[in-house]
C-alpha positions, -999 to 999 in steps of 0.1 A, spaced: 626 547 234 653 554 208 650 579 180 647 551 155 620 534 175 601 567 179 603 574 141 591 539 133 562 543 157 552 576 142 554 563 107 532 534 115 507 556 133 506 582 105 500 554 80 468 545 98 453 580 96 428 588 68 418 623 79 432 646 52 430 677 74 449 661 102 475 647 77 479 682 62 485 696 97 512 670 103 527 679 70 528 716 79 546 708 112 571 686 93 576 712 66 584 738 91 610 716 108 626 704 76 628 739 60 652 749 87 675 719 83 702 718 57 712 684 43 748 678 37 750 653 9 780 633 -2 791 634 -38 778 599 -42 744 609 -29 743 640 -53 752 617 -82 724 592 -72 699 621 -71 710 633 -106 707 597 -119 673 594 -104 661 626 -120 674 614 -153 655 581 -149 623 601 -142 628 622 -173 634 591 -194 602 574 -180 621 547 -160 598 547 -130 565 532 -118 537 551 -102 530 542 -66 494 531 -74 507 507 -101 533 493 -78 507 488 -51 485 469 -75 515 448 -87 525 440 -51 490 431 -40 487 407 -70 521 392 -61 510 388 -24 478 370 -35 499 345 -55 520 336 -26 
């Protein structure tokens, strides 16, 4: 199994979990791993992050729950 396949499998399995304590435990494990990793971002990536932050400050975003509602309505129309 490749790294990408394993990540996809884990993502899909985690998406099925509703146990908040278990999810928090997974988050703790992931936080521990990611805290030790340093991301090397390109100038383009840094600029994209800055632009995204400006969009958020300006209110140019949609809440996930609103997007979910919109997508579900769209899927029902199909």
